BAFI-3210 file (N, C-alpha, C; in Angstrom, 3 decimals, decimal comma, padded with zeros to 6 digits):
// residues 265
n [1|2|3|4|5|6|7|8|9|10|11|12|13|14|15|16|17|18|19|20|21|22|23|24|25|26|27|28|29|30|31|32|33|34|35|36|37|38|39|40|41|42|43|44|45|46|47|48|49|50|51|52|53|54|55|56|57|58|59|60|61|62|63|64|65|66|67|68|69|70|71|72|73|74|75|76|77|78|79|80|81|82|83|84|85|86|87|88|89|90|91|92|93|94|95|96|97|98|99|100|101|102|103|104|105|106|107|108|109|110|111|112|113|114|115|116|117|118|119|120|121|122|123|124|125|126|127|128|129|130|131|132|133|134|135|136|137|138|139|140|141|142|143|144|145|146|147|148|149|150|151|152|153|154|155|156|157|158|159|160|161|162|163|164|165|166|167|168|169|170|171|172|173|174|175|176|177|178|179|180|181|182|183|184|185|186|187|188|189|190|191|192|193|194|195|196|197|198|199|200|201|202|203|204|205|206|207|208|209|210|211|212|213|214|215|216|217|218|219|220|221|222|223|224|225|226|227|228|229|230|231|232|233|234|235|236|237|238|239|240|241|242|243|244|245|246|247|248|249|250|251|252|253|254|255|256|257|258|259|260|261|262|263|264|265]
n.u [161,983|163,174|161,758|159,206|159,767|160,317|157,833|156,131|156,469|155,118|152,460|150,145|150,601|148,271|146,278|147,141|146,725|143,936|143,208|144,087|142,388|139,943|140,214|140,292|137,871|135,271|132,849|129,777|126,473|124,590|122,652|123,937|124,602|122,302|119,997|118,583|119,224|120,372|119,465|117,739|117,196|116,212|116,931|116,130|113,429|111,632|112,196|111,386|108,686|107,904|108,091|106,063|103,793|103,818|103,204|100,603|099,366|099,553|097,861|095,422|095,090|095,020|093,465|091,511|090,568|090,839|092,629|093,026|092,860|095,059|097,143|097,368|098,788|101,101|101,964|102,512|104,734|106,528|106,773|107,951|110,334|111,565|112,580|113,964|116,728|117,778|117,038|118,504|121,115|121,332|122,297|125,297|127,288|127,199|128,173|130,347|129,086|126,422|125,844|126,138|124,159|121,927|121,925|121,394|118,836|117,283|117,243|116,076|113,567|112,674|112,440|110,152|108,284|108,290|108,427|107,303|104,825|103,625|103,416|101,582|099,361|098,813|098,397|096,035|094,329|094,438|093,365|090,665|090,032|087,830|087,917|086,262|084,704|086,230|088,836|090,401|088,968|089,152|091,470|093,123|091,664|092,936|092,269|090,875|091,842|092,420|094,612|095,892|095,917|097,720|100,021|100,320|100,821|103,280|104,838|104,819|106,288|108,817|109,205|109,428|111,695|113,694|113,724|114,760|117,324|118,395|118,410|120,111|122,474|122,834|123,345|125,904|127,396|127,051|128,264|130,910|131,372|131,116|133,277|135,292|134,864|132,923|130,292|127,188|125,551|125,354|124,262|122,184|122,532|120,663|117,069|115,620|113,890|112,035|110,568|108,226|106,466|105,357|104,513|102,757|100,429|099,509|098,857|096,762|094,937|094,306|093,058|090,826|089,525|089,173|087,008|087,843|089,324|092,333|094,100|095,960|097,551|098,715|100,181|101,955|103,335|104,588|106,223|107,945|109,172|110,500|112,465|113,948|114,979|117,252|118,741|121,623|121,427|121,978|120,655|119,866|120,137|117,330|116,961|115,974|114,081|113,127|112,076|110,017|108,364|107,682|106,314|104,071|102,885|102,219|100,454|098,417|097,567|096,581|094,457|092,876|092,157|090,583|088,545|087,322|086,314|087,761|089,052|087,102|085,737]
n.v [023,958|021,735|019,688|019,947|019,262|016,610|015,593|016,055|014,119|011,961|011,978|010,111|009,425|008,974|010,395|012,961|013,214|012,965|015,294|017,237|016,661|017,319|020,044|020,815|020,133|019,951|022,495|022,295|021,161|021,913|024,453|027,415|026,346|025,209|022,735|021,181|019,661|021,239|024,414|027,380|030,024|033,175|032,768|030,333|030,163|030,611|028,430|026,275|026,940|026,584|023,800|022,955|024,086|022,596|020,052|020,487|021,046|018,538|017,008|018,341|017,812|014,958|013,927|015,861|015,975|018,038|019,152|021,632|023,625|022,774|023,667|026,288|026,250|025,239|027,406|029,144|027,836|028,260|031,032|031,372|030,019|031,648|033,751|032,731|032,149|034,708|035,981|034,452|035,163|037,679|037,493|038,041|036,857|034,101|030,812|028,247|025,789|026,575|027,555|025,218|023,645|025,137|024,765|022,024|021,678|023,249|021,883|019,471|020,358|021,377|019,036|017,844|019,936|020,711|018,451|016,000|017,029|018,306|015,933|014,486|016,153|015,920|013,184|013,019|014,192|012,344|010,121|010,519|010,297|009,630|006,857|005,006|006,370|007,400|007,384|005,497|003,421|000,874|-000,087|-002,421|-003,284|-003,034|-004,156|-001,581|000,327|001,734|000,696|002,851|004,769|003,689|003,774|006,530|007,075|005,808|007,427|009,732|008,821|008,662|011,358|012,355|010,932|011,877|014,514|014,266|013,259|015,425|017,431|016,306|016,171|018,879|019,757|018,626|019,810|022,540|022,823|022,230|024,312|026,579|026,241|026,609|029,120|030,707|033,085|033,894|031,848|032,121|030,621|027,724|024,201|022,107|022,015|023,935|022,527|024,088|025,319|023,958|025,045|027,149|026,224|023,989|025,068|026,749|024,883|023,536|025,574|025,862|023,392|023,871|025,861|024,959|022,683|020,065|017,075|017,403|015,887|013,787|015,109|017,016|015,324|014,303|016,662|017,148|014,890|015,415|017,731|016,554|015,140|017,273|018,137|016,603|017,025|018,256|021,153|024,679|027,021|030,297|032,008|033,583|037,122|040,191|041,332|039,136|037,687|039,397|039,192|036,479|036,514|038,072|036,376|034,225|035,534|036,212|033,641|032,827|034,658|033,845|031,281|031,955|033,396|031,405|029,880|027,704|027,073|026,455|024,042]
n.w [156,483|155,326|156,559|155,429|152,818|153,115|153,846|151,687|149,456|150,517|149,895|148,104|144,613|143,057|144,372|143,989|141,251|141,150|142,503|140,705|138,546|139,631|139,861|137,223|136,214|133,791|132,987|134,707|133,797|135,543|135,864|136,933|139,401|140,366|141,683|139,896|136,744|133,717|132,140|133,094|132,491|130,946|128,309|127,301|127,348|125,156|123,515|125,119|125,292|122,655|122,361|124,120|122,906|120,562|121,520|122,482|120,053|118,813|120,440|119,979|117,253|117,032|119,179|119,546|117,023|115,162|112,874|111,719|113,714|115,104|113,526|114,259|116,653|115,645|114,171|116,245|117,274|115,176|115,335|117,882|117,417|115,581|117,022|119,211|119,084|118,675|121,020|122,848|122,148|123,180|125,684|126,657|128,156|127,938|128,675|127,216|127,727|128,080|125,519|123,966|125,124|124,400|121,597|121,448|122,738|121,117|118,674|119,487|120,301|117,846|116,373|117,426|117,144|114,399|112,882|114,051|115,030|112,627|111,094|112,618|112,377|109,613|109,514|110,958|109,131|107,000|108,215|108,168|105,565|102,986|101,630|100,439|098,705|096,744|094,179|095,332|096,334|095,367|096,372|098,550|101,707|104,877|107,768|109,628|107,989|104,780|102,178|100,946|102,886|104,689|103,158|103,038|105,749|105,974|104,336|105,860|108,005|106,820|106,365|109,031|109,870|108,098|108,909|111,512|110,930|109,507|111,509|113,451|111,991|111,544|114,156|114,686|112,635|113,240|115,766|115,123|113,343|114,985|116,673|114,860|113,544|114,832|115,782|114,003|111,546|107,927|105,929|105,474|105,299|103,433|103,518|106,043|108,826|110,027|108,093|107,693|109,454|108,149|105,630|106,044|107,494|105,396|103,423|104,672|104,831|102,147|101,834|103,349|101,911|099,241|097,444|096,972|098,349|099,807|101,226|100,608|098,787|100,468|102,145|100,259|099,643|102,080|102,201|100,048|101,044|103,143|101,765|100,854|103,241|103,706|101,502|099,767|099,565|099,519|101,637|102,131|105,183|106,598|106,582|108,253|106,528|105,051|107,186|107,937|105,671|105,798|108,211|107,485|105,620|107,277|108,980|107,183|106,546|109,031|109,354|107,205|108,077|110,285|109,028|107,538|109,483|110,400|112,740|114,491|114,265]
ca.u [161,793|163,557|160,677|158,141|160,189|160,217|156,424|155,472|156,410|154,299|151,112|150,082|150,470|146,892|145,485|147,544|146,051|142,520|143,054|144,233|141,192|138,850|140,409|140,069|136,599|134,527|131,702|128,609|125,220|123,698|122,641|124,197|124,697|120,981|119,906|118,076|120,146|119,893|119,477|116,365|117,129|115,307|117,391|115,543|111,973|110,914|112,380|110,502|107,306|107,668|107,847|104,747|102,790|103,800|102,475|099,173|098,906|099,395|096,635|094,269|094,936|094,706|092,377|090,450|090,115|090,784|093,970|093,110|093,216|096,415|098,115|097,555|099,883|102,295|102,409|103,142|106,070|107,367|107,019|108,924|111,621|112,160|113,241|114,647|118,172|118,100|116,928|119,627|122,357|121,398|123,071|126,662|128,211|126,876|129,326|130,295|128,082|125,107|125,656|125,933|122,838|120,941|121,893|120,768|117,401|116,614|117,006|115,114|112,256|112,301|112,031|108,748|107,421|108,226|108,425|106,289|103,519|103,027|103,055|100,339|098,292|098,480|097,835|094,641|093,585|094,370|092,528|089,261|089,888|086,727|088,464|085,214|084,029|087,235|089,512|091,142|088,066|089,544|092,675|092,771|091,372|093,704|091,627|090,050|092,538|092,646|096,046|096,421|096,176|098,962|101,114|100,473|101,486|104,686|105,488|105,009|107,418|110,035|109,285|109,954|113,055|114,586|113,851|115,675|118,671|118,835|118,682|121,304|123,605|122,998|123,994|127,329|127,988|127,035|129,278|132,213|131,492|131,340|134,648|136,210|134,719|132,067|129,297|125,988|125,729|124,665|123,577|121,853|122,671|119,393|115,921|115,346|112,611|111,092|109,741|106,905|105,593|104,711|103,902|101,631|099,216|099,022|098,222|095,469|094,008|093,840|092,113|089,596|088,863|088,814|086,059|088,484|090,075|093,758|094,873|097,095|098,441|099,463|101,159|102,985|104,152|105,435|107,231|108,925|109,939|111,399|113,620|114,759|115,677|118,561|119,401|122,752|121,161|122,316|119,529|120,321|119,423|116,501|117,220|114,774|113,076|112,522|111,271|108,794|107,516|107,177|105,317|102,862|102,263|101,619|099,303|097,356|097,049|095,776|093,206|092,085|091,587|089,512|087,449|086,632|085,868|088,468|089,472|085,937|084,987]
ca.v [023,739|020,352|018,802|020,010|018,508|015,175|015,197|016,177|012,908|010,930|012,023|009,154|010,065|008,895|011,469|014,197|013,228|013,244|016,707|018,001|016,461|018,074|021,457|021,081|019,509|020,825|023,182|021,436|021,625|022,390|025,884|028,326|025,634|024,746|021,307|020,538|019,780|022,103|025,861|027,852|031,471|033,673|032,408|029,064|030,197|030,473|027,053|025,433|027,269|025,960|022,375|022,795|024,367|021,451|018,969|020,849|020,870|017,098|016,593|018,914|017,140|013,533|013,665|016,823|015,774|019,322|019,478|023,050|024,346|022,363|024,487|027,534|026,010|025,093|028,763|029,662|027,229|028,967|032,367|031,250|029,592|032,773|034,708|032,143|032,336|036,124|036,258|033,796|035,881|038,920|037,188|038,070|036,072|032,672|029,912|027,222|024,787|027,158|027,598|023,840|023,238|025,813|024,099|020,712|021,746|023,846|020,824|018,517|021,005|021,462|017,705|017,650|021,018|020,871|017,143|015,121|017,707|018,340|014,577|014,140|016,943|015,304|011,849|013,234|014,430|011,099|009,145|010,767|010,217|008,733|006,065|004,234|007,236|007,998|006,476|004,501|002,433|-000,460|-000,508|-003,391|-002,796|-003,753|-003,782|-000,376|001,277|001,450|000,602|004,161|005,466|003,140|004,340|007,924|007,049|005,445|008,634|010,642|008,274|009,098|012,794|012,541|010,388|012,817|015,684|013,934|013,170|016,783|018,155|015,734|016,614|020,305|019,913|018,333|020,838|023,833|022,817|022,328|025,650|027,558|026,078|027,086|030,522|031,436|033,965|033,263|031,356|032,842|029,654|026,397|023,097|021,398|022,853|023,923|021,888|025,125|025,728|023,321|025,927|028,064|025,497|023,136|025,874|027,209|023,743|023,250|026,636|025,459|022,300|024,445|026,707|024,211|021,588|018,758|016,570|017,563|015,189|013,075|016,122|017,586|014,315|014,289|017,866|016,926|013,897|016,121|018,585|015,672|014,876|018,492|018,257|015,929|017,334|019,182|022,470|025,793|027,935|031,489|032,305|034,766|038,354|040,809|041,529|037,824|037,356|040,207|038,589|035,216|036,881|038,516|035,178|033,484|036,311|036,043|032,285|032,826|035,374|032,971|030,217|032,545|033,752|030,181|029,192|026,421|026,797|026,209|022,898]
ca.w [155,058|155,038|157,015|154,433|151,650|153,442|153,954|150,387|148,642|151,141|149,303|146,985|143,282|142,559|144,955|143,307|139,948|141,378|142,831|139,479|137,731|140,231|139,574|135,794|135,821|132,877|133,554|134,870|133,208|136,592|135,604|138,037|140,671|140,794|141,925|138,685|135,611|132,646|132,347|133,217|132,407|129,908|126,970|126,855|127,546|123,886|123,040|125,931|124,908|121,354|122,578|124,752|121,876|119,643|122,187|122,474|118,681|118,562|121,143|119,267|115,958|117,134|120,131|119,307|115,634|114,467|112,381|111,369|114,937|115,466|112,785|114,995|117,589|114,815|113,852|117,465|117,317|114,197|115,868|118,966|116,869|114,859|117,914|120,361|118,940|118,846|122,455|123,531|121,881|123,958|126,899|126,135|128,965|127,905|128,712|126,164|128,090|127,806|124,062|123,498|125,612|123,561|120,296|121,589|123,026|119,965|117,694|120,051|120,222|116,434|115,909|117,821|116,658|112,947|112,214|114,637|115,052|111,298|110,675|113,321|111,761|108,325|109,801|111,351|107,899|106,232|108,919|107,824|104,109|102,597|100,527|099,758|097,742|095,870|093,265|096,101|096,926|094,913|097,081|099,589|103,044|105,887|109,020|109,503|107,138|103,383|101,904|100,585|104,131|105,247|102,356|103,477|107,054|105,729|103,805|106,991|108,773|106,121|106,630|110,387|109,912|107,411|109,768|112,601|110,357|109,186|112,750|114,068|111,176|111,797|115,460|114,545|111,764|113,920|116,818|114,458|112,757|116,040|117,144|113,822|113,160|115,753|115,179|113,451|110,188|106,857|105,073|105,992|104,352|103,499|103,856|107,485|109,167|110,463|106,945|107,792|110,226|107,204|104,511|106,469|107,668|104,097|102,752|105,298|104,437|100,815|102,048|103,897|100,917|098,042|097,701|096,851|099,494|099,500|102,254|100,028|098,217|101,594|102,556|099,232|099,801|103,257|101,811|099,216|101,944|103,871|100,899|100,828|104,523|103,662|100,229|099,983|098,986|100,404|101,822|102,850|106,425|106,358|107,299|108,817|105,475|104,808|108,370|107,858|104,634|106,356|109,217|106,794|105,046|108,391|109,449|106,186|106,724|110,254|109,075|106,346|108,918|111,093|108,125|107,103|110,723|110,464|114,114|115,346|113,750]
c.u [162,154|162,462|159,555|158,498|160,077|158,773|155,761|155,408|155,537|152,874|151,071|149,887|149,053|146,048|145,838|146,843|144,584|142,292|143,153|142,991|140,030|138,971|140,103|138,773|135,815|133,288|130,482|127,410|124,179|123,686|122,831|124,256|123,351|120,981|119,430|119,086|119,533|119,999|118,038|116,281|116,273|115,695|116,726|114,016|111,222|111,043|111,468|109,036|106,949|107,354|106,461|103,631|102,677|103,011|100,973|098,593|098,679|098,118|095,398|094,015|094,417|093,523|091,209|089,897|089,944|092,193|094,139|093,497|094,640|097,469|098,347|098,726|101,197|102,847|103,044|104,568|107,020|107,721|108,083|110,308|112,329|113,011|114,033|116,167|118,589|118,025|118,118|120,919|122,436|122,146|124,529|127,617|127,849|128,151|129,250|129,251|126,679|124,834|125,387|124,564|121,747|120,805|121,125|119,261|116,639|116,292|115,995|113,699|111,768|111,845|110,565|107,848|107,234|108,327|107,298|104,909|102,896|102,607|101,758|099,150|097,846|097,917|096,371|093,776|093,380|093,436|091,047|089,020|088,824|087,146|087,375|084,496|084,996|087,830|090,258|090,242|088,420|090,816|092,277|092,563|092,120|093,189|090,725|090,670|092,589|094,156|096,652|096,718|097,484|100,173|101,390|101,186|102,964|105,463|105,744|106,131|108,750|110,272|109,899|111,401|114,044|114,792|114,830|117,120|119,219|119,214|119,930|122,556|123,899|123,703|125,497|128,017|128,089|128,096|130,680|132,433|131,788|132,749|135,641|136,110|133,862|131,059|128,090|126,234|124,941|123,869|123,262|122,130|121,448|118,281|115,675|113,972|111,579|110,199|108,358|105,924|104,890|103,905|102,675|100,371|098,645|098,307|096,855|094,458|093,457|092,803|090,764|088,816|088,346|087,874|086,710|089,204|091,557|094,655|096,125|098,071|099,304|100,527|102,303|103,905|105,097|106,549|108,336|109,792|110,933|112,637|114,545|115,515|117,101|119,268|120,506|122,546|121,506|121,147|120,007|119,480|118,619|116,930|115,907|113,691|112,362|111,639|109,952|107,829|106,889|106,089|104,000|102,123|101,554|100,386|098,137|096,734|096,147|094,430|092,298|091,432|090,426|088,295|086,642|086,164|086,544|088,844|088,319|085,075|084,376]
c.v [022,324|019,383|018,784|019,217|017,013|014,714|015,138|014,881|011,824|010,928|011,092|009,864|010,051|010,031|012,806|014,329|013,564|014,711|017,573|017,880|017,252|019,561|021,787|020,454|020,450|021,400|022,288|022,040|021,927|023,900|026,726|027,637|025,141|023,237|020,547|020,700|020,661|023,573|026,363|029,374|031,879|033,221|031,143|029,072|029,952|029,053|026,111|025,678|026,628|024,480|022,133|023,051|023,207|020,299|019,246|020,657|019,413|016,588|017,075|018,172|015,722|013,246|014,619|016,762|017,098|019,701|020,949|023,887|024,004|023,193|025,834|027,391|025,789|026,462|029,440|029,116|027,963|030,365|032,321|030,896|030,731|033,639|034,058|032,322|033,777|036,522|035,670|034,586|037,223|038,716|037,011|037,168|034,585|031,842|028,934|026,149|025,298|027,202|026,201|023,326|023,859|025,170|022,784|020,822|022,372|022,776|019,801|019,079|021,073|020,118|017,456|018,667|021,000|019,565|016,264|015,779|017,835|016,957|014,138|014,896|016,304|013,902|011,964|013,490|013,129|010,093|009,315|010,718|009,180|007,905|005,291|005,056|007,851|006,950|005,363|003,418|001,007|-000,963|-001,461|-002,723|-003,667|-003,335|-002,584|000,636|000,788|001,472|001,961|004,978|004,986|003,640|005,787|007,982|006,707|006,651|009,645|010,144|008,701|010,585|013,064|012,074|011,353|014,091|015,438|013,872|014,564|017,550|017,632|016,177|018,090|020,535|019,706|019,435|022,176|023,900|022,924|023,731|026,694|027,456|026,676|028,587|031,335|032,311|033,196|032,882|032,197|031,904|028,392|025,378|022,206|022,345|022,803|023,328|022,919|025,620|025,096|024,181|026,957|027,290|024,711|023,951|026,379|026,090|023,440|024,354|026,352|024,341|022,833|025,215|025,897|023,052|020,207|018,384|016,579|016,822|014,546|014,031|016,738|016,616|014,253|015,500|017,725|015,933|014,557|017,051|017,757|015,322|016,092|018,702|017,708|016,133|018,362|020,528|023,543|026,774|029,105|031,718|033,585|035,956|038,956|041,024|040,215|037,406|038,124|039,631|037,294|035,498|037,302|037,334|034,380|034,205|036,173|034,650|032,205|033,508|034,524|031,848|030,740|032,843|032,523|029,334|027,826|026,061|026,342|025,060|022,107]
c.w [154,666|155,427|155,984|153,186|151,886|153,447|152,586|149,596|149,230|150,597|148,109|145,651|142,756|143,079|144,315|141,968|140,111|141,685|141,594|138,609|138,288|139,911|138,118|135,297|134,921|133,537|133,578|134,163|134,265|136,507|136,846|139,378|141,175|140,959|140,688|137,551|134,540|133,020|132,280|133,200|131,211|128,506|126,435|126,899|126,241|123,328|123,809|125,550|123,576|121,507|123,167|123,741|120,889|120,247|122,208|121,072|118,331|119,215|120,403|117,958|116,115|118,053|119,928|117,893|114,896|114,009|112,031|112,586|115,362|114,737|113,466|115,973|116,837|114,433|115,070|117,590|116,378|114,692|116,964|118,426|116,140|115,772|119,048|120,290|119,172|120,315|123,200|123,340|122,591|125,262|126,492|126,911|129,000|127,867|127,542|126,460|127,791|126,303|123,507|123,912|124,747|122,195|120,387|121,806|121,862|118,928|118,208|119,989|118,778|115,886|116,229|117,123|115,149|112,171|112,749|114,592|113,658|110,799|111,350|112,744|110,442|108,514|110,211|110,123|107,123|106,885|108,601|106,321|103,731|101,387|099,774|098,706|096,744|094,955|094,009|096,700|096,498|095,607|098,210|100,946|104,042|107,254|108,800|108,546|105,699|103,139|101,571|101,842|104,760|104,475|102,782|104,829|106,902|105,193|104,920|107,909|108,154|106,374|108,005|110,466|109,265|108,228|110,905|112,103|110,086|110,455|113,450|113,314|111,426|113,131|115,368|113,746|112,482|115,018|116,228|113,897|113,836|116,601|116,144|113,588|114,106|115,020|114,665|111,998|109,186|105,952|105,863|104,899|104,498|103,894|105,360|107,782|109,598|109,328|107,003|108,584|109,369|106,166|104,944|106,744|106,349|103,351|103,350|105,031|103,043|100,936|102,522|102,832|099,733|098,368|097,658|098,148|099,121|100,485|101,676|099,360|099,305|102,086|101,550|099,331|100,987|102,943|100,981|100,069|102,756|103,066|100,843|102,141|104,430|102,321|100,466|099,301|100,019|100,431|102,664|104,100|106,254|107,208|107,783|107,768|105,181|105,971|108,350|106,825|105,145|107,388|108,563|106,167|106,137|108,921|108,482|106,298|107,945|110,028|108,197|107,127|109,753|110,225|107,694|108,285|110,893|111,906|115,006|114,844|114,895]
res [m|n|i|l|r|d|i|e|p|m|i|p|p|d|e|l|i|e|d|e|e|e|q|t|e|p|e|s|l|h|g|g|g|a|q|l|i|g|f|y|d|y|t|v|v|l|t|y|a|s|l|i|c|a|f|i|g|i|i|v|a|l|l|g|h|n|p|f|l|a|t|l|f|l|q|f|c|a|l|f|d|t|f|d|g|k|v|a|r|t|k|k|d|r|s|p|a|e|r|s|f|g|i|q|i|d|s|l|s|d|l|v|a|f|c|v|a|p|a|c|i|l|a|a|m|v|s|t|l|a|t|e|e|t|m|f|r|s|w|p|q|l|g|r|y|n|a|v|q|l|v|a|y|a|m|l|c|v|f|i|l|n|g|m|i|r|l|a|y|f|n|v|e|e|m|e|r|q|q|a|e|g|g|s|r|k|y|y|l|g|l|p|v|t|s|t|g|i|v|i|p|m|l|l|l|m|q|r|i|l|p|q|d|l|s|l|f|c|v|g|a|a|f|f|m|g|l|l|f|i|s|p|i|r|v|r|k|p|g|w|i|a|i|a|v|i|f|l|i|s|l|a|t|l|i|g|m|v|k|t|h|a|y|f|l]
***
């Protein structure tokens, strides 16, 4: 026993500290020890699907020149977002790292799905605005764009920026809230960006039905929603009844798009 006591102090203190740090190293984001970083279980599938649908919608709007069909993919994003959190919470043994990862990817996906994609859909509408035949024909022409179109694009930039600010703020607030109280929240601060998944398709259905060009009205509505993203208003988290009503509204919008052949331009 005396020999062991003599040997013990010969271990450099730095190595002892390193060993302790290795033992208390925080949980890795290598899901389940996989080689790829991140998590790939069923709890993230709907969030990943939402991001992919948003990207397809952007392509359809800008390259396919069909903003109406692009709203179909936006509605898919809204559908996936409605249930991704509920699906994730069915996994009772989620680690703190998994919960934090879920919060981050949900907001990153929402930024693309409900801010960038709607802005691209509305930009596609504005790009075809016949300014030479409207009250804006007297506005200066800057290259191939009328000045009113550039103003509309600037408003959409504000819309995206406000959405990003709201989502980043939500991430910080949500992490602090979970550390303090845990569980699911009952109220949101600021208008959730996911509301665009309902409003934008409805606006484009109005555009399809009415004879007037509502492009600028739709941009103005998006700009106003962007202001609500960062406004300190309390919005109650929808329960199952509200979700059912939202689903019926989205279904009616989809049927209206099909009836008016908007998806097949």
